[in-house]
N, C-alpha and C positions, 0 to 999 in steps of 0.2 A: 396548244393550251399550256402544256408544261413549260415551254419556253417563257411565256408571259409570267407564270407563277414564279419561276426561277428568277426571272428579271426583277419582279416586285420585291422578292426576298433579298436579292443582291442590293437593289436600291435602298430598302429599309435598312440594311445593316450599313451601308456606306454612309447614309444621311445620319444615322446615330453615330457613327464613328467621327465623321466630320463635325457633327453638332457638339460632341464632347471636345473636340480638339479646339473649335472656335471658342467655345465657352472658357476653356482652361488658358488658351494663349491670350485672348482678349485684345487683339491688335487689329486695328482697322484694315491695313493692307492684307493681312491674313484672311480676314473675314470677306473682303472683296473677291480675293482669288478664289476662295472655297465657293462663294455665291456664284460666280461665273462658271466655275467647274461643274457645280450642281445643276445650273441651267442648261449647259451644253449636254450634260449627261441625261437629263430629262427629255431634252429635245430629241437626242439620238434614240432613246427608248421608245419615245412616242412614234417616231418614224419606223423603227424596227418592228414595233408591235403592229402598226398598220400594214406594213408591207408583208409580214408573215401571214397575216389573216386574210390578205386579198382586199383589203379595204382601201388601198391606195386610190385616190380619185384623180390622180394626174394623168 
């Protein structure tokens, strides 16, 4: 459970940091790169959270 909480805190901090960067840079290529990176990050966190809790259905 502590891994999930720590992961959520890390996700929140990274999303806040990238949000500030995307807002200040205001460039479409950078925004797309940040969005793809966040999507991959969220997917990995989702898989890791399920696997650690034994909820993996595959």
